[in-house]
N, C-alpha and C positions, 0 to 999 in steps of 0.2 A: 571143544574138541569134537572131530568129526565123530568119531564113535559113542558121543552122548544123545547123538540127534539124530544119524543116519539109519538106524534101523526103523526109528519111529516113523521118520519121514517117508521111509522106503514104504513102510506098512500102510501107510495116510496113502500112498499114491495108488497103493495096490486097491484100499479099501474105497476110494473114492472115484478113484478114475477121472471120468470126463463129466463125472456129476456137481456140478456148480451146486447143488443144494449142498453136498455133503462138505464142500469143501467151505462153504459158509457155516457148516454147523461146525467145523473145526476151528475155524478165526472166532465164532461166538465162545468156544471151549475156551480157546485161547485167551480171549477177554474177560473171560468167567474166572480163570485162575487171578489175573492181573487183580481186579477188583476185589476180590475176595483177600489177597494180600494187602490191598491198601485198605480196606474197611479194619482190619484186624490191629493194622501196625501202628495203629493211637494206643492199642489196648496194651502191647507189647512193649511198646515204647514206657508207658508209665508201671509196668512191673520192673523197670529195670534196678529199683531200690530192693528187689530178693534177690535172695543166691540163684547161683548159675542153676543147680539142680532144679530148683521151684520154677524158675522162668522155662525150664526146658520142659517140663512136664507139665504147665501149664499152656506152655506153645502148642505143646502137641495135642491137647484137647481143642483150643481153637480153632487148631488146622483142620480138625474133623468137624465143628459145627459150624465155621464160616463157609469153607469149601465145599461142603457137603449140602450143606442150605444154599449156596447159591447155585451149586449146579444144581438143584433140584426144579427151581424158580427158573433159571435160564431154559432148560432143557424141557419144561413144561411150558414156556412161553413161545419155543422155538420149534419144536416138533408136535406139538399137540395138533391132529390127534394119531399122525402116523410115526409109531414108536418100532424101532428094527435094529438089529443087533450092528448093521453095519452103522448106521446114524449115531448110534451111541459110541460105538467104535471110533469113529471119526472125531466125535465131540471130546473124547476120553483123549486120545492123543494129541489135538489141538490143544488143551488143557497140558497135557505133561510136557508138549515141545515147547510152550511157552517159559515153562518153569525151566525147565533144562537151559533155555538161550538165556535168560536173563538171570536166575543163579549161579548156572556154572560155566555156560560157554563166555560169555563176556569177562569173567574172571580170570579167565585162564591165562591169558596174556599178564594180567597183574601179577598173578602167583607166581609165574615162571619168572619176571623181572625182579619180584622182592626176595622170593625162597630159591630160586634157583632150579625149582623142581624139574624133572624131566617126565617124558610122557609115561614113565610106568610107574612113577609117583603119582601121578595124576587121575592114571588108569580107573582105581576103585572108586573116583568119582564119576565117572563116567559109567562105569556099571552101574552106580548107584540110580544115576538118572534112567537107566533104562528099566531099572525094576520101580522104579516111582512112576513111570509112564504106563507101565503093566499094572499096576496098581489103578491109576487113573481110568485103565481102560476098564478095567472089571468093576469099577466102582460106578461109572459111568452104566454098564449095564444094567445094575442095581435099581439105578435111579429111574430107568427106563421102565424095568419090570414095575416098579414102584407105580408110576405113572398110568403104565397100559392097564394094571391090574386095579388100579383106585386104591390100593394099599399102602397107605402111608407111612406104617411100618418099616418097613423095606427103607427107608428112608433115613431112621433111626439107626436100622442094621450096618448101612454106609459109614455113617457119622462114627460109631462105635468102632469098626475094621479101619477108619481111618486112624482115629487116635489112638489106637489098640497098635496097630503097626507102628507109628511114629514111637510109642511109648517102649514095645521091642526092640525098636533100633536102638535108641538112648539106652536100654537096660542091658544089652549086648555091648554097647559101647563103654559102659563103665566096669564090664566083666573083663573085657579083652580090650587092648589097642592093636590090635592087628586088623587092619581096614579090612583084607580079603577076608577073614573071619566072620567079621560084621556084615559084611556085602553077601558073603556066603547062606549065613544065617537067615538075612532078609529076602533074599532069591527064595529061599526053602518057603518062607512063611508066606510070600506071595503068591508063588505056587501053586500053593494049597489054598488060598483063597481065590484065586484067579482063574484057574482052568475047570474046577467045577460051577464056577459062579458063570461064567462064559458059556461051558454046555447049556447050564440049565435056562439062562436066560434066552438064547438062540431060542429054545423049543416053547417057550410061552409066549415070547415075543411073536414067534410065527403062527402058533395056533391062534393067537387075539387077532393077529390080520388075516389070516384065513376064517374067522369067527364073524369080523368086519365084513368081509368079502361077501359071506353067505347071506348077513342080515342087508345089505346094500341090494343083494340081485333078490331077494323077496320082496321087499319094499319096491325095487324098481318095476 
């Protein structure tokens, strides 16, 4: 659905503009999501003997470990030593857009054909994808700060937040079957994480860039 991807795509166009490097950042981010999914897929398949709740909890934990671990490695290789809010945002948008396309959008025609759902029934799923993309941007900012400041514990924070948000969504889903309530709670949680994260990351990354420029001037 257009609603699942259009806001993030518009944001990516705004952030990346005509900068080919940032579009490549987004492409690497998209490839990172796919790689993280494929890497943990055998583990998820091996867990099919467990009950639904146990599988969901373990899947939430694995998502944090695999996705944030690979995000850390890819951003380190791709962006070192130039970490910025815009590059982290482009990376996160590419990551989230790929997930939205492969997990949600390509399944919409099948869902409509099998269940007969209309756009109203599918809209919560589109909203959820936008919430997830916002989180991926915030997580990419945390990883960028971790790399720029050489403080690896920030990566563990990203892992914990990722797994925590997934488990929070699971808990709300078990409490209520209303999809709009679920997405409303998730939106609030992600907003509380993303807004201060992006603001703080912008400040830290800008300071690091300025300090690097001053050092380069002194050396020169």
